[in-house]
ROFIKE-558708 format. One record per residue: x, y, z of N, C-alpha, C, O in turn. Coordinates in steps of 0.05 Angstrom, whole numbers, padded with zeros to 5 digits, always signed. Example, Ala and Ser with C-alpha at 12.3 -4.5 7.8 and 13.67 -1.06 7.14 Angstrom:
<nodes>
+00264-00114+00156+00246-00090+00156+00264-00066+00156+00285-00066+00169
+00257-00045+00142+00273-00021+00143+00258+00001+00157+00268+00023+00161
</nodes>
This chain:
<nodes>
+02660+01130-02178+02676+01154-02181+02692+01152-02207+02707+01132-02211
+02690+01172-02224+02706+01173-02248+02733+01184-02242+02736+01204-02227
+02754+01172-02254+02781+01182-02251+02789+01194-02278+02790+01181-02299
+02794+01220-02278+02800+01236-02302+02829+01243-02302+02840+01253-02282
+02842+01239-02325+02870+01248-02328+02870+01276-02340+02853+01283-02356
+02889+01292-02331+02894+01319-02342+02923+01320-02350+02940+01318-02333
+02928+01323-02376+02956+01322-02385+02961+01344-02405+02944+01360-02412
+02985+01344-02416+02994+01363-02435+03024+01367-02431+03035+01361-02410
+03037+01377-02451+03066+01381-02449+03074+01403-02429+03056+01417-02419
+03099+01404-02424+03109+01424-02405+03102+01452-02415+03105+01458-02439
+03092+01469-02397+03086+01497-02404+03059+01502-02416+03054+01525-02424
+03042+01482-02417+03015+01487-02430+02995+01500-02410+02975+01511-02418
+03001+01497-02384+02983+01509-02364+02965+01488-02350+02943+01494-02342
+02975+01464-02347+02960+01442-02334+02952+01450-02305+02929+01446-02297
+02971+01460-02290+02966+01467-02262+02946+01490-02260+02929+01490-02242
+02947+01509-02278+02928+01531-02278+02900+01520-02283+02881+01527-02269
+02897+01502-02302+02871+01490-02308+02862+01473-02284+02838+01473-02277
+02880+01458-02272+02874+01442-02248+02862+01459-02226+02843+01452-02213
+02874+01483-02222+02865+01501-02201+02836+01510-02206+02820+01513-02187
+02829+01514-02231+02801+01521-02238+02783+01498-02231+02761+01502-02220
+02791+01473-02238+02774+01450-02231+02772+01448-02201+02750+01441-02190
+02793+01453-02186+02792+01452-02157+02772+01473-02146+02757+01468-02128
+02772+01497-02158+02753+01518-02150+02724+01509-02156+02706+01520-02144
+02720+01491-02174+02694+01480-02180+02687+01456-02161+02666+01445-02163
+02705+01450-02143+02700+01429-02123+02711+01402-02131+02704+01382-02118
+02727+01400-02152+02738+01374-02160+02765+01369-02147+02783+01386-02149
+02768+01347-02132+02794+01340-02120+02815+01335-02142+02809+01321-02162
+02839+01346-02139+02860+01343-02159+02885+01331-02146+02894+01341-02125
+02895+01310-02158+02920+01298-02149+02942+01306-02169+02940+01299-02193
+02962+01321-02160+02983+01329-02178+03005+01309-02177+03021+01308-02158
+03007+01292-02198+03026+01270-02198+03055+01280-02199+03072+01267-02187
+03059+01302-02213+03087+01312-02215+03096+01322-02187+03119+01317-02180
+03079+01336-02173+03087+01346-02146+03091+01322-02127+03109+01322-02111
+03073+01302-02130+03075+01278-02113+03101+01263-02119+03115+01253-02100
+03109+01262-02144+03134+01249-02152+03158+01263-02139+03176+01250-02128
+03158+01290-02140+03179+01305-02128+03180+01301-02098+03202+01298-02086
+03157+01299-02085+03156+01294-02057+03168+01266-02050+03184+01263-02032
+03159+01246-02066+03169+01219-02061+03199+01216-02066+03212+01201-02052
+03209+01231-02085+03238+01230-02091+03255+01240-02068+03279+01235-02066
+03242+01255-02049+03257+01266-02026+03247+01254-02000+03256+01262-01978
+03228+01235-02001+03218+01224-01975+03216+01194-01975+03217+01182-01953
+03213+01181-01998+03210+01152-01999+03238+01139-01999+03252+01140-02019
+03246+01128-01976+03274+01118-01973+03281+01096-01993+03304+01096-02003
+03263+01079-01999+03268+01058-02019+03273+01070-02046+03291+01061-02061
+03256+01089-02054+03259+01102-02080+03286+01117-02080+03300+01117-02100
+03292+01131-02059+03317+01146-02057+03341+01128-02061+03360+01135-02075
+03341+01105-02048+03362+01085-02052+03365+01076-02080+03387+01073-02091
+03342+01071-02093+03342+01062-02121+03354+01083-02139+03368+01077-02158
+03347+01109-02134+03358+01131-02150+03389+01132-02146+03403+01135-02165
+03398+01130-02121+03427+01130-02116+03441+01107-02130+03462+01111-02141
+03429+01084-02129+03441+01061-02143+03442+01065-02173+03461+01056-02186
+03422+01077-02184+03421+01081-02213+03438+01105-02223+03451+01103-02244
+03437+01127-02208+03450+01152-02217+03474+01160-02201+03487+01181-02207
+03481+01145-02180+03504+01152-02164+03496+01166-02138+03475+01179-02137
+03514+01164-02119+03509+01177-02093+03507+01207-02095+03494+01220-02078
+03518+01219-02116+03517+01248-02119+03489+01258-02126+03484+01282-02126
+03471+01239-02132+03443+01247-02139+03430+01260-02115+03410+01275-02118
+03440+01255-02091+03429+01267-02066+03451+01280-02051+03474+01270-02050
+03445+01302-02039+03463+01316-02021+03447+01324-01996+03427+01338-01998
+03456+01314-01973+03441+01318-01948+03412+01308-01951+03393+01321-01941
+03409+01285-01964+03383+01272-01968+03363+01289-01985+03339+01284-01984
+03373+01308-02001+03357+01323-02019+03366+01317-02048+03390+01319-02054
+03347+01311-02065+03353+01305-02092+03365+01329-02106+03355+01351-02103
+03386+01325-02120+03399+01346-02135+03386+01347-02163+03395+01335-02182
+03364+01362-02164+03347+01361-02187+03361+01371-02213+03356+01360-02234
+03378+01391-02211+03392+01401-02235+03410+01380-02246+03412+01376-02270
+03425+01366-02228+03443+01344-02236+03427+01322-02250+03435+01313-02272
+03405+01314-02238+03389+01292-02249+03376+01301-02275+03375+01286-02294
+03366+01326-02276+03354+01336-02301+03374+01336-02324+03367+01329-02346
+03398+01345-02318+03419+01345-02339+03425+01317-02350+03431+01314-02373
+03422+01297-02333+03427+01270-02342+03403+01259-02358+03407+01250-02381
+03379+01261-02347+03356+01247-02359+03344+01262-02383+03334+01249-02401
+03347+01289-02384+03335+01303-02407+03354+01303-02431+03347+01314-02452
+03377+01290-02428+03395+01287-02450+03399+01257-02458+03416+01251-02475
+03384+01239-02445+03387+01211-02449+03360+01197-02445+03352+01193-02422
+03346+01191-02467+03319+01179-02464+03319+01153-02448+03300+01148-02434
+03340+01137-02451+03341+01112-02436+03342+01117-02406+03328+01103-02391
+03357+01137-02398+03359+01143-02369+03333+01156-02359+03325+01152-02336
+03321+01172-02376+03295+01184-02369+03274+01162-02364+03259+01162-02345
+03274+01142-02382+03255+01120-02380+03261+01104-02355+03242+01095-02341
+03286+01099-02349+03294+01085-02325+03284+01099-02300+03274+01087-02281
+03288+01126-02299+03279+01141-02276+03248+01139-02274+03238+01135-02252
+03234+01142-02296+03205+01140-02295+03196+01113-02285+03176+01111-02271
+03210+01092-02293+03203+01065-02284+03206+01061-02254+03194+01044-02242
+03223+01077-02242+03226+01076-02213+03204+01092-02199+03193+01084-02179
+03199+01116-02210+03181+01135-02196+03151+01128-02200+03136+01130-02181
+03143+01120-02224+03115+01116-02230+03100+01096-02213+03077+01101-02205
+03112+01073-02207+03097+01055-02189+03091+01067-02161+03070+01061-02150
+03110+01083-02151+03106+01095-02125+03083+01115-02126+03066+01116-02109
+03083+01132-02147+03062+01152-02150+03035+01139-02156+03015+01149-02146
+03035+01118-02171+03010+01104-02177+02997+01094-02151+02973+01096-02147
+03014+01083-02133+03003+01073-02107+02992+01096-02091+02972+01093-02078
+03006+01119-02091+02997+01142-02076+02970+01152-02087+02953+01160-02071
+02967+01152-02113+02942+01161-02126+02920+01143-02118+02898+01152-02112
+02925+01117-02118+02904+01098-02110+02895+01102-02081+02871+01102-02076
+02913+01106-02063+02906+01111-02035+02892+01137-02032+02872+01139-02017
+02901+01158-02046+02888+01185-02045+02859+01183-02056+02841+01194-02044
+02855+01169-02078+02829+01167-02090+02808+01154-02071+02785+01163-02070
+02817+01134-02056+02799+01121-02037+02789+01139-02015+02768+01134-02003
+02803+01161-02010+02795+01180-01989+02777+01202-01999+02766+01218-01983
+02773+01204-02026+02757+01226-02037+02727+01219-02037+02719+01196-02040
+02711+01240-02034+02682+01238-02034+02671+01256-02056+02659+01276-02050
+02675+01248-02081+02667+01264-02103+02658+01246-02126+02665+01223-02127
+02643+01258-02145+02634+01242-02168+02658+01236-02187+02658+01215-02200
+02677+01254-02187+02702+01249-02203+02725+01264-02191+02722+01284-02177
+02749+01253-02197+02774+01265-02188+02791+01268-02213+02787+01256-02233
+02811+01286-02210+02830+01291-02232+02858+01283-02223+02867+01290-02201
+02872+01269-02241+02900+01264-02237+02915+01280-02258+02914+01275-02282
+02929+01301-02248+02945+01317-02266+02973+01305-02269+02987+01301-02249
+02981+01300-02294+03008+01289-02299+03017+01296-02326+03003+01293-02346
+03042+01306-02328+03053+01314-02353+03057+01290-02372+03052+01292-02396
+03065+01268-02361+03071+01244-02378+03051+01221-02373+03059+01199-02368
+03026+01228-02374+03005+01209-02369+03005+01186-02389+03003+01162-02381
+03008+01192-02414+03009+01171-02435+03035+01156-02435+03036+01132-02438
+03057+01171-02432+03084+01159-02433+03087+01138-02410+03101+01118-02414
+03074+01143-02388+03076+01125-02365+03054+01104-02364+03054+01087-02346
+03037+01104-02384+03013+01086-02385+02994+01090-02362+02978+01073-02357
+02996+01113-02348+02977+01118-02326+02949+01122-02336+02930+01118-02321
+02946+01130-02361+02919+01134-02373+02903+01108-02373+02878+01109-02374
+02916+01085-02372+02902+01060-02374+02885+01055-02349+02866+01039-02350
+02891+01068-02327+02876+01065-02302+02855+01087-02298+02842+01089-02277
+02851+01103-02319+02832+01126-02317+02808+01122-02336+02809+01106-02355
+02787+01137-02330+02763+01134-02346+02763+01152-02371+02753+01144-02392
+02776+01175-02370+02780+01191-02394+02802+01211-02388+02811+01215-02366
+02811+01225-02410+02834+01243-02408+02827+01270-02421+02815+01271-02442
+02835+01291-02407+02834+01318-02417+02862+01327-02423+02880+01324-02406
+02867+01338-02446+02893+01349-02454+02892+01379-02455+02874+01390-02467
+02911+01392-02442+02913+01421-02444+02935+01426-02465+02956+01413-02465
+02929+01445-02483+02947+01450-02505+02953+01480-02508+02936+01497-02501
+02977+01486-02518+02985+01514-02523+03006+01513-02545+03020+01493-02548
+03009+01535-02560+03029+01537-02581+03057+01535-02569+03062+01544-02546
+03076+01523-02584+03103+01518-02574+03117+01544-02565+03130+01544-02544
+03115+01565-02581+03129+01590-02573+03118+01601-02547+03134+01612-02531
+03093+01599-02542+03081+01608-02516+03090+01590-02493+03096+01600-02472
+03091+01564-02498+03101+01545-02478+03130+01552-02470+03137+01553-02447
+03147+01557-02491+03175+01563-02485+03178+01588-02468+03193+01588-02449
+03163+01609-02475+03165+01634-02460+03155+01630-02431+03166+01641-02413
+03134+01614-02428+03124+01609-02400+03144+01594-02384+03149+01601-02360
+03157+01574-02395+03176+01558-02380+03201+01574-02373+03212+01572-02351
+03211+01590-02392+03234+01607-02387+03228+01626-02364+03244+01629-02345
+03204+01638-02364+03197+01656-02343+03194+01641-02316+03203+01651-02295
+03181+01618-02316+03175+01603-02292+03200+01589-02280+03205+01591-02256
+03215+01576-02297+03237+01559-02288+03265+01571-02291+03285+01559-02283
+03266+01595-02304+03292+01608-02309+03311+01590-02324+03335+01588-02317
+03301+01577-02345+03318+01560-02362+03324+01574-02388+03311+01593-02396
+03344+01564-02402+03351+01574-02428+03332+01562-02449+03319+01542-02444
+03331+01574-02473+03314+01564-02494+03322+01535-02501+03305+01518-02505
+03348+01530-02502+03357+01502-02509+03349+01482-02487+03343+01459-02494
+03350+01490-02462+03342+01472-02441+03312+01466-02443+03304+01443-02439
+03296+01487-02449+03268+01483-02451+03262+01465-02475+03245+01447-02473
+03275+01470-02498+03270+01454-02521+03278+01425-02516+03264+01406-02526
+03299+01420-02501+03307+01393-02493+03285+01379-02477+03280+01355-02481
+03272+01393-02459+03251+01381-02443+03226+01376-02460+03213+01356-02456
+03220+01394-02478+03197+01390-02495+03202+01366-02513+03184+01349-02517
+03226+01363-02523+03233+01340-02541+03232+01314-02526+03226+01293-02537
+03236+01314-02499+03237+01290-02483+03208+01279-02479+03205+01256-02470
+03188+01296-02484+03160+01288-02480+03147+01280-02507+03157+01286-02528
+03125+01265-02504+03109+01258-02527+03101+01284-02542+03094+01304-02528
+03100+01284-02568+03091+01308-02583+03063+01316-02574+03045+01299-02570
+03059+01342-02571+03033+01353-02562+03010+01343-02579+02989+01336-02568
+03013+01343-02605+02991+01335-02623+02983+01306-02617+02959+01299-02618
+03003+01289-02611+02997+01261-02605+02981+01259-02579+02962+01243-02577
+02988+01275-02559+02972+01275-02534+02944+01284-02539+02925+01272-02528
+02940+01304-02556+02913+01314-02562+02897+01291-02575+02874+01287-02568
+02910+01277-02594+02895+01256-02609+02887+01233-02591+02868+01219-02596
+02903+01228-02570+02897+01206-02551+02877+01214-02530+02867+01196-02515
+02870+01239-02528+02853+01249-02506+02824+01250-02515+02817+01252-02538
+02806+01250-02494+02777+01253-02499+02769+01282-02503+02750+01287-02518
+02783+01300-02490+02777+01329-02491+02804+01344-02494+02825+01335-02485
+02803+01367-02507+02826+01385-02509+02817+01413-02500+02797+01423-02509
+02833+01424-02483+02829+01452-02474+02852+01468-02486+02875+01462-02482
+02845+01489-02500+02865+01507-02513+02871+01530-02495+02854+01548-02490
+02896+01531-02484+02905+01552-02467+02925+01569-02483+02949+01570-02476
+02914+01582-02503+02931+01596-02522+02929+01627-02519+02939+01642-02536
+02916+01636-02498+02912+01664-02492+02894+01678-02513+02893+01702-02515
+02880+01661-02529+02860+01671-02548+02833+01662-02541+02814+01678-02538
+02830+01635-02537+02804+01624-02529+02802+01626-02498+02821+01622-02484
+02778+01633-02489+02773+01635-02460+02774+01608-02448+02761+01589-02458
+02788+01605-02426+02791+01579-02412+02766+01570-02398+02757+01547-02401
+02754+01588-02382+02732+01580-02365+02709+01567-02380+02699+01546-02371
+02699+01578-02403+02678+01564-02417+02685+01536-02427+02668+01518-02426
+02710+01532-02435+02719+01506-02443+02719+01486-02419+02710+01463-02422
+02728+01496-02396+02729+01478-02373+02701+01472-02362+02695+01449-02355
+02683+01492-02362+02655+01488-02353+02641+01468-02371+02626+01451-02361
+02646+01470-02396+02633+01452-02416+02641+01423-02410+02624+01405-02410
+02667+01418-02405+02677+01392-02399+02666+01383-02372+02657+01360-02369
+02667+01400-02352+02657+01394-02325+02628+01385-02326+02621+01365-02313
+02612+01399-02341+02583+01392-02343+02579+01366-02359+02559+01352-02354
+02597+01359-02377+02593+01334-02392+02603+01310-02377+02595+01287-02384
+02619+01313-02356+02628+01291-02340+02608+01286-02319+02611+01268-02302
</nodes>
C-alpha cells in the first residue's frame, strides 16, 4: 500500500481536494482534524499542553483554541514545542488507521507535512497550491479572522513555493485550472 501525503499552506483547498480523492474511493486521514481530536481526548497530551502553556489552556477539559493560537502563531519556538507534543500522537494514530485500510493507496492530509517531517514516512507527496490573495479571502470567510491574523498563520508555515518544490505533484486550486482533470491524472499515475 502506498502512503501519499497531501499538503499545502492554509487556505489552498487541501480538504476540498481530499474529498474528491475520497469520492474516487481513496481513504483519507486528515491529520489536522485528528490532531484537534487528540488535543481534546488524549489525557497524556492534554496534561503536556497544560504543563507547557498553563492550566488556562483548557477550560472544562476543552482546549481554548483561540488562546493557544494567539500564543503559538506569534512565537515560532512555542509553535514548534506544540508540534513536538502533537505530532508523535498523530503519527501513531495514522499508523494504526493505515493498517485497517484495504486500498492500493491512502492519503494523509496535513498542512505541515514537511515541517513535521511526516513526509519521511510516505511514498510521495501531492501539494495543493493557490495564490496568496485567494488563500487570504478563503480563510477570512471560513474562519472569520482578520487579514493580519491570516497573514500571521501563513507566515508561521513553510513558504508555499518551498512545499511545491519538495512535492512530487502540484495541484493548482486557483479557480482558473479545473481541479478534477489534475486529480484524475495524479490518481491514474499512482
